[in-house]
ROLUMPA-431188 format. One record per residue: residue in three letters; x, y, z of N, C-alpha, C in turn. Coordinates in steps of 0.1 Angstrom, whole numbers, plus 5000, padded with zeros to 4 digits. Layout:
# residues N
+------+------+------+------+------+------+------+------+------+------+
| vopa |  n.u |  n.v |  n.w | ca.u | ca.v | ca.w |  c.u |  c.v |  c.w |
+------+------+------+------+------+------+------+------+------+------+
|  ALA |    X |    Y |    Z |    X |    Y |    Z |    X |    Y |    Z |
...
+------+------+------+------+------+------+------+------+------+------+
END
This chain:
# residues 227
+------+------+------+------+------+------+------+------+------+------+
| vopa |  n.u |  n.v |  n.w | ca.u | ca.v | ca.w |  c.u |  c.v |  c.w |
+------+------+------+------+------+------+------+------+------+------+
|  MET | 6658 | 8201 | 5888 | 6659 | 8188 | 5883 | 6652 | 8178 | 5893 |
|  GLY | 6654 | 8180 | 5906 | 6649 | 8171 | 5916 | 6634 | 8171 | 5916 |
|  VAL | 6627 | 8183 | 5914 | 6613 | 8184 | 5914 | 6607 | 8176 | 5902 |
|  TRP | 6613 | 8178 | 5890 | 6608 | 8171 | 5878 | 6611 | 8156 | 5879 |
|  TYR | 6622 | 8152 | 5885 | 6624 | 8138 | 5887 | 6614 | 8132 | 5896 |
|  ASN | 6610 | 8138 | 5907 | 6600 | 8133 | 5916 | 6586 | 8132 | 5909 |
|  LEU | 6583 | 8143 | 5902 | 6570 | 8143 | 5895 | 6569 | 8132 | 5885 |
|  GLY | 6580 | 8130 | 5877 | 6580 | 8120 | 5867 | 6579 | 8106 | 5873 |
|  SER | 6587 | 8104 | 5884 | 6586 | 8091 | 5891 | 6572 | 8088 | 5896 |
|  GLN | 6566 | 8098 | 5902 | 6552 | 8096 | 5907 | 6542 | 8092 | 5895 |
|  ALA | 6544 | 8099 | 5884 | 6535 | 8096 | 5873 | 6537 | 8082 | 5867 |
|  VAL | 6550 | 8078 | 5866 | 6553 | 8064 | 5861 | 6548 | 8054 | 5871 |
|  ARG | 6550 | 8056 | 5884 | 6546 | 8046 | 5894 | 6530 | 8045 | 5893 |
|  ALA | 6523 | 8056 | 5891 | 6509 | 8055 | 5891 | 6504 | 8046 | 5880 |
|  VAL | 6510 | 8047 | 5868 | 6506 | 8039 | 5857 | 6508 | 8024 | 5860 |
|  TYR | 6520 | 8021 | 5865 | 6523 | 8007 | 5868 | 6514 | 8001 | 5880 |
|  ASP | 6512 | 8010 | 5890 | 6504 | 8005 | 5902 | 6490 | 8002 | 5898 |
|  ALA | 6485 | 8008 | 5887 | 6471 | 8006 | 5883 | 6470 | 7992 | 5875 |
|  ARG | 6482 | 7987 | 5871 | 6481 | 7975 | 5862 | 6488 | 7963 | 5868 |
|  ILE | 6497 | 7965 | 5878 | 6505 | 7954 | 5884 | 6502 | 7953 | 5899 |
|  ASP | 6499 | 7941 | 5903 | 6496 | 7939 | 5917 | 6503 | 7927 | 5922 |
|  THR | 6516 | 7929 | 5926 | 6524 | 7919 | 5931 | 6530 | 7923 | 5945 |
|  PRO | 6534 | 7914 | 5953 | 6539 | 7918 | 5967 | 6553 | 7924 | 5966 |
|  PRO | 6558 | 7929 | 5977 | 6571 | 7935 | 5978 | 6582 | 7926 | 5975 |
|  VAL | 6581 | 7913 | 5979 | 6592 | 7903 | 5977 | 6586 | 7892 | 5968 |
|  LEU | 6594 | 7889 | 5958 | 6589 | 7879 | 5948 | 6599 | 7867 | 5947 |
|  ASP | 6593 | 7856 | 5942 | 6601 | 7844 | 5940 | 6610 | 7845 | 5929 |
|  GLU | 6623 | 7843 | 5932 | 6633 | 7845 | 5922 | 6633 | 7834 | 5911 |
|  SER | 6629 | 7822 | 5915 | 6628 | 7811 | 5905 | 6618 | 7814 | 5895 |
|  THR | 6608 | 7822 | 5898 | 6597 | 7825 | 5888 | 6601 | 7838 | 5880 |
|  TYR | 6606 | 7848 | 5887 | 6607 | 7861 | 5881 | 6622 | 7864 | 5877 |
|  PHE | 6631 | 7856 | 5882 | 6645 | 7858 | 5878 | 6653 | 7845 | 5880 |
|  PRO | 6650 | 7835 | 5871 | 6656 | 7822 | 5872 | 6671 | 7822 | 5872 |
|  ALA | 6677 | 7832 | 5866 | 6692 | 7833 | 5866 | 6698 | 7836 | 5880 |
|  ALA | 6690 | 7839 | 5890 | 6694 | 7843 | 5903 | 6704 | 7832 | 5908 |
|  ARG | 6701 | 7820 | 5906 | 6710 | 7809 | 5911 | 6724 | 7810 | 5906 |
|  ARG | 6726 | 7814 | 5894 | 6739 | 7815 | 5888 | 6747 | 7826 | 5896 |
|  PHE | 6741 | 7837 | 5900 | 6748 | 7847 | 5907 | 6751 | 7843 | 5921 |
|  VAL | 6741 | 7836 | 5927 | 6743 | 7831 | 5941 | 6754 | 7821 | 5942 |
|  ASP | 6755 | 7812 | 5932 | 6765 | 7802 | 5932 | 6779 | 7808 | 5930 |
|  ALA | 6780 | 7819 | 5924 | 6793 | 7826 | 5921 | 6796 | 7836 | 5932 |
|  TRP | 6789 | 7837 | 5943 | 6791 | 7848 | 5952 | 6805 | 7849 | 5957 |
|  PRO | 6812 | 7838 | 5961 | 6826 | 7840 | 5966 | 6835 | 7847 | 5956 |
|  ALA | 6834 | 7844 | 5943 | 6842 | 7851 | 5933 | 6838 | 7865 | 5932 |
|  LEU | 6825 | 7868 | 5932 | 6820 | 7882 | 5931 | 6824 | 7890 | 5943 |
|  ARG | 6824 | 7884 | 5955 | 6829 | 7890 | 5967 | 6844 | 7894 | 5965 |
|  ASP | 6852 | 7885 | 5960 | 6866 | 7888 | 5959 | 6869 | 7899 | 5950 |
|  GLU | 6861 | 7900 | 5939 | 6863 | 7912 | 5930 | 6858 | 7925 | 5937 |
|  ALA | 6848 | 7924 | 5945 | 6843 | 7936 | 5951 | 6853 | 7941 | 5962 |
|  LEU | 6860 | 7931 | 5969 | 6869 | 7935 | 5979 | 6882 | 7941 | 5973 |
|  VAL | 6885 | 7938 | 5961 | 6896 | 7945 | 5955 | 6892 | 7959 | 5952 |
|  LEU | 6880 | 7962 | 5948 | 6876 | 7976 | 5947 | 6875 | 7983 | 5960 |
|  ALA | 6872 | 7976 | 5971 | 6871 | 7982 | 5984 | 6884 | 7988 | 5989 |
|  GLU | 6895 | 7982 | 5983 | 6908 | 7987 | 5987 | 6911 | 8001 | 5982 |
|  ARG | 6904 | 8005 | 5971 | 6905 | 8019 | 5966 | 6891 | 8026 | 5966 |
|  LEU | 6884 | 8024 | 5977 | 6870 | 8028 | 5978 | 6868 | 8043 | 5975 |
|  GLN | 6878 | 8051 | 5979 | 6877 | 8066 | 5977 | 6875 | 8070 | 5962 |
|  SER | 6879 | 8061 | 5953 | 6878 | 8064 | 5939 | 6864 | 8060 | 5934 |
|  VAL | 6856 | 8053 | 5942 | 6843 | 8049 | 5938 | 6833 | 8061 | 5941 |
|  PRO | 6825 | 8066 | 5932 | 6817 | 8077 | 5935 | 6805 | 8074 | 5945 |
|  ARG | 6802 | 8085 | 5952 | 6789 | 8084 | 5960 | 6777 | 8085 | 5951 |
|  PHE | 6766 | 8079 | 5956 | 6754 | 8078 | 5947 | 6750 | 8092 | 5942 |
|  HIS | 6750 | 8102 | 5951 | 6746 | 8116 | 5947 | 6755 | 8123 | 5938 |
|  GLU | 6768 | 8118 | 5937 | 6777 | 8123 | 5927 | 6774 | 8118 | 5913 |
|  LEU | 6767 | 8106 | 5912 | 6763 | 8101 | 5900 | 6749 | 8107 | 5896 |
|  MET | 6740 | 8108 | 5906 | 6727 | 8114 | 5904 | 6724 | 8124 | 5915 |
|  ALA | 6724 | 8136 | 5911 | 6722 | 8147 | 5921 | 6708 | 8146 | 5927 |
|  GLU | 6699 | 8140 | 5920 | 6685 | 8139 | 5925 | 6684 | 8129 | 5937 |
|  GLN | 6695 | 8122 | 5940 | 6695 | 8112 | 5951 | 6702 | 8118 | 5963 |
|  ALA | 6705 | 8131 | 5963 | 6712 | 8136 | 5975 | 6704 | 8134 | 5988 |
|  ASP | 6691 | 8135 | 5988 | 6683 | 8133 | 6000 | 6685 | 8120 | 6007 |
|  ILE | 6688 | 8109 | 5999 | 6691 | 8096 | 6005 | 6705 | 8092 | 6006 |
|  SER | 6714 | 8099 | 5998 | 6728 | 8096 | 5997 | 6737 | 8105 | 6006 |
|  ALA | 6733 | 8118 | 6006 | 6742 | 8127 | 6013 | 6735 | 8132 | 6026 |
|  ASN | 6725 | 8125 | 6031 | 6717 | 8129 | 6042 | 6724 | 8130 | 6055 |
|  ASP | 6734 | 8121 | 6057 | 6740 | 8121 | 6071 | 6755 | 8122 | 6071 |
|  GLY | 6761 | 8126 | 6059 | 6775 | 8127 | 6058 | 6783 | 8114 | 6057 |
|  LEU | 6776 | 8103 | 6057 | 6783 | 8090 | 6056 | 6781 | 8085 | 6041 |
|  ASP | 6790 | 8077 | 6037 | 6791 | 8073 | 6023 | 6782 | 8062 | 6019 |
|  TRP | 6776 | 8064 | 6007 | 6769 | 8053 | 6000 | 6775 | 8053 | 5986 |
|  ARG | 6785 | 8044 | 5983 | 6793 | 8045 | 5971 | 6788 | 8034 | 5961 |
|  MET | 6787 | 8037 | 5948 | 6781 | 8029 | 5938 | 6791 | 8027 | 5927 |
|  TYR | 6795 | 8014 | 5924 | 6803 | 8011 | 5913 | 6795 | 8005 | 5902 |
|  LEU | 6792 | 8013 | 5892 | 6782 | 8009 | 5881 | 6789 | 8001 | 5871 |
|  LEU | 6783 | 7990 | 5868 | 6788 | 7981 | 5857 | 6779 | 7982 | 5844 |
|  LYS | 6767 | 7984 | 5847 | 6757 | 7985 | 5836 | 6745 | 7994 | 5841 |
|  VAL | 6740 | 8003 | 5832 | 6730 | 8012 | 5836 | 6719 | 8011 | 5825 |
|  TYR | 6707 | 8006 | 5828 | 6696 | 8005 | 5819 | 6700 | 8000 | 5805 |
|  GLY | 6708 | 7989 | 5805 | 6712 | 7983 | 5792 | 6725 | 7988 | 5787 |
|  VAL | 6731 | 7998 | 5793 | 6743 | 8004 | 5787 | 6755 | 8000 | 5796 |
|  PRO | 6764 | 7992 | 5791 | 6775 | 7987 | 5800 | 6786 | 7998 | 5802 |
|  VAL | 6793 | 7997 | 5813 | 6805 | 8006 | 5815 | 6817 | 7997 | 5813 |
|  PRO | 6824 | 7998 | 5801 | 6834 | 7989 | 5797 | 6845 | 7987 | 5807 |
|  ASP | 6851 | 7998 | 5812 | 6863 | 7997 | 5821 | 6859 | 7991 | 5835 |
|  HIS | 6847 | 7993 | 5839 | 6842 | 7987 | 5852 | 6839 | 7972 | 5850 |
|  MET | 6834 | 7969 | 5838 | 6831 | 7955 | 5835 | 6845 | 7947 | 5834 |
|  ALA | 6855 | 7954 | 5829 | 6868 | 7947 | 5828 | 6874 | 7945 | 5841 |
|  ALA | 6871 | 7954 | 5851 | 6877 | 7952 | 5864 | 6870 | 7941 | 5872 |
|  CYS | 6859 | 7936 | 5868 | 6852 | 7926 | 5875 | 6848 | 7915 | 5865 |
|  PRO | 6858 | 7907 | 5860 | 6855 | 7898 | 5849 | 6845 | 7887 | 5852 |
|  ARG | 6845 | 7881 | 5864 | 6835 | 7871 | 5866 | 6821 | 7877 | 5867 |
|  LEU | 6819 | 7888 | 5873 | 6806 | 7895 | 5874 | 6802 | 7899 | 5860 |
|  ALA | 6811 | 7904 | 5852 | 6808 | 7909 | 5838 | 6804 | 7897 | 5830 |
|  GLU | 6810 | 7886 | 5832 | 6806 | 7874 | 5824 | 6792 | 7870 | 5827 |
|  LEU | 6788 | 7871 | 5839 | 6774 | 7867 | 5843 | 6764 | 7878 | 5838 |
|  ILE | 6768 | 7890 | 5839 | 6759 | 7901 | 5834 | 6757 | 7900 | 5819 |
|  GLU | 6767 | 7898 | 5812 | 6766 | 7897 | 5797 | 6759 | 7885 | 5792 |
|  SER | 6758 | 7875 | 5801 | 6751 | 7862 | 5796 | 6736 | 7863 | 5800 |
|  GLU | 6732 | 7873 | 5807 | 6718 | 7873 | 5811 | 6711 | 7886 | 5806 |
|  PRO | 6704 | 7885 | 5795 | 6698 | 7897 | 5789 | 6687 | 7904 | 5798 |
|  ASP | 6682 | 7897 | 5808 | 6672 | 7903 | 5817 | 6679 | 7913 | 5827 |
|  VAL | 6692 | 7912 | 5828 | 6699 | 7921 | 5837 | 6701 | 7935 | 5830 |
|  LEU | 6694 | 7945 | 5834 | 6694 | 7958 | 5828 | 6704 | 7967 | 5834 |
|  SER | 6706 | 7966 | 5847 | 6716 | 7974 | 5855 | 6723 | 7966 | 5865 |
|  ALA | 6735 | 7969 | 5868 | 6743 | 7961 | 5877 | 6752 | 7971 | 5885 |
|  THR | 6752 | 7970 | 5898 | 6759 | 7979 | 5907 | 6765 | 7972 | 5919 |
|  LEU | 6777 | 7975 | 5922 | 6783 | 7970 | 5935 | 6781 | 7982 | 5945 |
|  SER | 6774 | 7979 | 5956 | 6770 | 7990 | 5965 | 6778 | 7988 | 5978 |
|  PHE | 6784 | 7999 | 5982 | 6793 | 8000 | 5994 | 6787 | 8009 | 6004 |
|  LEU | 6782 | 8004 | 6015 | 6775 | 8012 | 6025 | 6784 | 8014 | 6037 |
|  ALA | 6787 | 8026 | 6040 | 6796 | 8029 | 6051 | 6791 | 8025 | 6065 |
|  PRO | 6800 | 8022 | 6074 | 6796 | 8019 | 6088 | 6786 | 8030 | 6093 |
|  GLY | 6775 | 8026 | 6099 | 6766 | 8036 | 6105 | 6757 | 8043 | 6095 |
|  LYS | 6758 | 8040 | 6082 | 6750 | 8047 | 6072 | 6736 | 8043 | 6073 |
|  HIS | 6727 | 8054 | 6072 | 6713 | 8052 | 6071 | 6708 | 8058 | 6058 |
|  ILE | 6701 | 8049 | 6050 | 6694 | 8054 | 6038 | 6680 | 8056 | 6041 |
|  PRO | 6675 | 8069 | 6041 | 6661 | 8072 | 6046 | 6651 | 8065 | 6037 |
|  LYS | 6639 | 8064 | 6042 | 6628 | 8058 | 6035 | 6625 | 8065 | 6021 |
|  HIS | 6624 | 8057 | 6011 | 6621 | 8062 | 5997 | 6615 | 8052 | 5989 |
|  ARG | 6612 | 8055 | 5976 | 6606 | 8046 | 5967 | 6613 | 8047 | 5954 |
|  GLY | 6615 | 8035 | 5947 | 6621 | 8036 | 5934 | 6610 | 8041 | 5924 |
|  PRO | 6615 | 8045 | 5912 | 6606 | 8051 | 5902 | 6598 | 8042 | 5893 |
|  PHE | 6602 | 8030 | 5891 | 6598 | 8022 | 5879 | 6595 | 8008 | 5882 |
|  ARG | 6583 | 8004 | 5881 | 6579 | 7990 | 5885 | 6581 | 7980 | 5874 |
|  GLY | 6586 | 7985 | 5862 | 6589 | 7975 | 5851 | 6601 | 7968 | 5853 |
|  ILE | 6609 | 7970 | 5864 | 6621 | 7963 | 5868 | 6619 | 7958 | 5882 |
|  LEU | 6627 | 7948 | 5886 | 6628 | 7943 | 5899 | 6642 | 7944 | 5904 |
|  ARG | 6644 | 7945 | 5917 | 6657 | 7946 | 5923 | 6661 | 7932 | 5929 |
|  PHE | 6673 | 7928 | 5924 | 6679 | 7915 | 5929 | 6691 | 7920 | 5938 |
|  GLN | 6691 | 7915 | 5950 | 6701 | 7919 | 5960 | 6708 | 7907 | 5965 |
|  LEU | 6722 | 7907 | 5963 | 6730 | 7895 | 5968 | 6740 | 7900 | 5978 |
|  GLY | 6741 | 7894 | 5989 | 6750 | 7898 | 6000 | 6764 | 7893 | 5996 |
|  LEU | 6774 | 7902 | 5996 | 6788 | 7898 | 5992 | 6797 | 7899 | 6005 |
|  SER | 6796 | 7909 | 6012 | 6804 | 7911 | 6024 | 6795 | 7918 | 6034 |
|  MET | 6788 | 7911 | 6042 | 6778 | 7916 | 6051 | 6782 | 7916 | 6065 |
|  PRO | 6784 | 7927 | 6072 | 6788 | 7927 | 6086 | 6778 | 7919 | 6094 |
|  VAL | 6784 | 7914 | 6105 | 6776 | 7906 | 6114 | 6775 | 7912 | 6128 |
|  ALA | 6763 | 7913 | 6134 | 6761 | 7919 | 6147 | 6765 | 7909 | 6158 |
|  GLU | 6765 | 7914 | 6170 | 6769 | 7906 | 6181 | 6760 | 7894 | 6183 |
|  ASP | 6748 | 7895 | 6179 | 6739 | 7883 | 6181 | 6740 | 7873 | 6169 |
|  GLY | 6750 | 7876 | 6160 | 6752 | 7866 | 6149 | 6744 | 7869 | 6137 |
|  ARG | 6734 | 7878 | 6138 | 6726 | 7881 | 6126 | 6733 | 7892 | 6118 |
|  PRO | 6730 | 7893 | 6105 | 6735 | 7904 | 6096 | 6732 | 7917 | 6103 |
|  ALA | 6742 | 7926 | 6103 | 6740 | 7939 | 6109 | 6733 | 7949 | 6100 |
|  ALA | 6733 | 7947 | 6087 | 6727 | 7956 | 6078 | 6712 | 7952 | 6076 |
|  VAL | 6703 | 7961 | 6077 | 6689 | 7959 | 6077 | 6682 | 7966 | 6066 |
|  LEU | 6674 | 7959 | 6058 | 6665 | 7965 | 6048 | 6651 | 7964 | 6054 |
|  ALA | 6645 | 7976 | 6056 | 6631 | 7977 | 6060 | 6623 | 7979 | 6047 |
|  LEU | 6615 | 7969 | 6043 | 6608 | 7970 | 6031 | 6593 | 7968 | 6034 |
|  ASP | 6585 | 7979 | 6031 | 6571 | 7979 | 6033 | 6568 | 7975 | 6048 |
|  ASP | 6576 | 7981 | 6057 | 6575 | 7980 | 6071 | 6578 | 7966 | 6077 |
|  ARG | 6586 | 7958 | 6069 | 6591 | 7945 | 6074 | 6606 | 7945 | 6072 |
|  GLU | 6613 | 7939 | 6082 | 6627 | 7939 | 6082 | 6633 | 7926 | 6075 |
|  TYR | 6643 | 7928 | 6067 | 6650 | 7917 | 6060 | 6665 | 7919 | 6063 |
|  ARG | 6672 | 7908 | 6067 | 6686 | 7908 | 6069 | 6692 | 7898 | 6060 |
|  ILE | 6701 | 7902 | 6051 | 6707 | 7893 | 6040 | 6721 | 7890 | 6044 |
|  ALA | 6724 | 7877 | 6046 | 6738 | 7873 | 6049 | 6746 | 7871 | 6036 |
|  ASP | 6759 | 7869 | 6038 | 6768 | 7865 | 6027 | 6762 | 7854 | 6019 |
|  GLY | 6761 | 7856 | 6006 | 6757 | 7845 | 5997 | 6742 | 7844 | 5997 |
|  GLU | 6734 | 7852 | 6004 | 6720 | 7851 | 6004 | 6714 | 7862 | 5995 |
|  CYS | 6702 | 7860 | 5990 | 6697 | 7870 | 5980 | 6682 | 7873 | 5983 |
|  LEU | 6678 | 7884 | 5977 | 6664 | 7888 | 5978 | 6660 | 7894 | 5965 |
|  LEU | 6648 | 7891 | 5960 | 6643 | 7897 | 5948 | 6631 | 7905 | 5953 |
|  TRP | 6631 | 7918 | 5951 | 6621 | 7927 | 5956 | 6618 | 7939 | 5947 |
|  ASP | 6606 | 7944 | 5950 | 6601 | 7956 | 5942 | 6604 | 7969 | 5949 |
|  ASP | 6614 | 7976 | 5944 | 6618 | 7988 | 5951 | 6609 | 8000 | 5950 |
|  THR | 6597 | 7998 | 5943 | 6588 | 8009 | 5943 | 6580 | 8009 | 5956 |
|  PHE | 6581 | 7999 | 5964 | 6575 | 7999 | 5978 | 6584 | 8007 | 5987 |
|  PRO | 6579 | 8014 | 5997 | 6587 | 8022 | 6006 | 6598 | 8013 | 6013 |
|  HIS | 6610 | 8018 | 6013 | 6620 | 8010 | 6020 | 6631 | 8020 | 6025 |
|  GLU | 6639 | 8015 | 6035 | 6650 | 8022 | 6040 | 6661 | 8012 | 6045 |
|  VAL | 6673 | 8016 | 6047 | 6684 | 8007 | 6050 | 6693 | 8013 | 6061 |
|  TRP | 6697 | 8004 | 6070 | 6707 | 8008 | 6080 | 6719 | 7998 | 6079 |
|  ASN | 6731 | 8004 | 6081 | 6743 | 7995 | 6084 | 6746 | 7997 | 6098 |
|  ARG | 6741 | 7989 | 6107 | 6743 | 7990 | 6121 | 6756 | 7982 | 6125 |
|  SER | 6767 | 7987 | 6119 | 6780 | 7980 | 6122 | 6791 | 7990 | 6121 |
|  GLU | 6803 | 7985 | 6123 | 6815 | 7993 | 6122 | 6823 | 7989 | 6109 |
|  HIS | 6816 | 7982 | 6100 | 6823 | 7977 | 6088 | 6814 | 7980 | 6076 |
|  THR | 6821 | 7982 | 6064 | 6814 | 7985 | 6052 | 6805 | 7973 | 6047 |
|  ARG | 6793 | 7975 | 6044 | 6784 | 7965 | 6038 | 6786 | 7965 | 6023 |
|  ILE | 6789 | 7954 | 6017 | 6790 | 7953 | 6002 | 6779 | 7943 | 5997 |
|  ALA | 6772 | 7948 | 5987 | 6761 | 7940 | 5981 | 6761 | 7942 | 5966 |
|  LEU | 6757 | 7932 | 5959 | 6754 | 7933 | 5945 | 6740 | 7937 | 5943 |
|  LEU | 6737 | 7947 | 5935 | 6724 | 7951 | 5932 | 6722 | 7950 | 5917 |
|  LEU | 6712 | 7942 | 5913 | 6708 | 7941 | 5899 | 6694 | 7946 | 5896 |
|  ASP | 6692 | 7953 | 5886 | 6678 | 7956 | 5882 | 6675 | 7947 | 5870 |
|  VAL | 6665 | 7939 | 5872 | 6662 | 7929 | 5862 | 6648 | 7931 | 5856 |
|  ARG | 6646 | 7928 | 5843 | 6634 | 7930 | 5836 | 6623 | 7922 | 5843 |
|  ARG | 6612 | 7929 | 5846 | 6600 | 7922 | 5852 | 6594 | 7913 | 5841 |
|  ARG | 6591 | 7900 | 5845 | 6585 | 7891 | 5836 | 6570 | 7891 | 5839 |
|  GLY | 6562 | 7886 | 5829 | 6548 | 7883 | 5831 | 6539 | 7896 | 5829 |
|  MET | 6544 | 7906 | 5823 | 6536 | 7918 | 5821 | 6528 | 7916 | 5808 |
|  SER | 6517 | 7924 | 5807 | 6509 | 7924 | 5794 | 6518 | 7930 | 5783 |
|  ALA | 6514 | 7928 | 5771 | 6522 | 7932 | 5760 | 6524 | 7947 | 5760 |
|  ASP | 6513 | 7955 | 5763 | 6514 | 7969 | 5762 | 6523 | 7975 | 5774 |
|  MET | 6523 | 7968 | 5785 | 6531 | 7973 | 5796 | 6546 | 7969 | 5794 |
|  ALA | 6548 | 7957 | 5787 | 6562 | 7954 | 5783 | 6567 | 7963 | 5773 |
|  LEU | 6559 | 7968 | 5764 | 6563 | 7978 | 5754 | 6567 | 7991 | 5761 |
|  LEU | 6558 | 7995 | 5770 | 6561 | 8008 | 5777 | 6574 | 8007 | 5785 |
|  SER | 6576 | 7995 | 5791 | 6588 | 7993 | 5799 | 6601 | 7994 | 5790 |
|  ARG | 6600 | 7988 | 5778 | 6612 | 7989 | 5769 | 6614 | 8003 | 5765 |
|  LEU | 6604 | 8011 | 5763 | 6605 | 8025 | 5760 | 6612 | 8033 | 5771 |
|  ILE | 6607 | 8031 | 5783 | 6613 | 8038 | 5795 | 6627 | 8034 | 5797 |
|  ILE | 6630 | 8021 | 5796 | 6644 | 8016 | 5797 | 6653 | 8023 | 5787 |
|  GLY | 6648 | 8024 | 5774 | 6656 | 8030 | 5764 | 6659 | 8045 | 5767 |
|  ILE | 6649 | 8052 | 5771 | 6650 | 8066 | 5775 | 6660 | 8067 | 5786 |
|  ALA | 6659 | 8059 | 5797 | 6668 | 8060 | 5808 | 6682 | 8057 | 5804 |
|  GLY | 6684 | 8047 | 5796 | 6698 | 8045 | 5791 | 6704 | 8056 | 5783 |
|  GLY | 6695 | 8062 | 5775 | 6700 | 8074 | 5767 | 6703 | 8086 | 5776 |
|  MET | 6695 | 8088 | 5786 | 6698 | 8099 | 5796 | 6711 | 8096 | 5804 |
|  ALA | 6714 | 8083 | 5807 | 6726 | 8080 | 5814 | 6738 | 8083 | 5805 |
|  ARG | 6737 | 8080 | 5793 | 6748 | 8083 | 5783 | 6750 | 8099 | 5783 |
|  LYS | 6739 | 8106 | 5781 | 6740 | 8120 | 5779 | 6746 | 8127 | 5791 |
|  ARG | 6743 | 8122 | 5803 | 6747 | 8128 | 5815 | 6761 | 8124 | 5819 |
|  GLY | 6767 | 8114 | 5812 | 6780 | 8110 | 5815 | 6781 | 8100 | 5826 |
|  VAL | 6769 | 8094 | 5830 | 6769 | 8084 | 5841 | 6776 | 8071 | 5836 |
|  VAL | 6775 | 8068 | 5823 | 6782 | 8057 | 5817 | 6790 | 8062 | 5805 |
+------+------+------+------+------+------+------+------+------+------+
END
């Protein structure tokens, strides 16, 4: 399955790379205007995530949800746990119910295709990799971000060979098909909200292709029991 997943991802990326030329980081006011609503609500979203953190062992590791991600999730024996609320348009009802404020925001924004609370264990390193699909963009919001001795966020996102450090209540809208890796250089769990949002401004044929891929991905998630 891993080989076919990688080949399929490469083929999809090649199609989009030939038609879309945007930088790794994008302006959220242009590409995801609803970003401000999530940022304004971050304290409430953090509180919901911290309740989940009290029973973190019940939240699955990423590679337990998708075996194809073992290379970046199970690489060092440290946990990267993912609490899925929505996957390619398909909601997870009990998880949505557990996070009512976040669910309210997700349900009110049709451009939000996937939503995940990401829990990164102390010392965890996610090796360099690329996302499969340029028809979506990744919105990342810091909810409980460890702080280093120098006062900066201790969790580091290296995206296209540039470092980004996102503090509590700060966000970044980025294209995860660019090479990226993550470190949690602290003794505390890093908690972030990850949204996959529909890319705006595509040509009609690329938008149609994106809807097709999103539909297939959502159907596969149902079939595999991810949602």
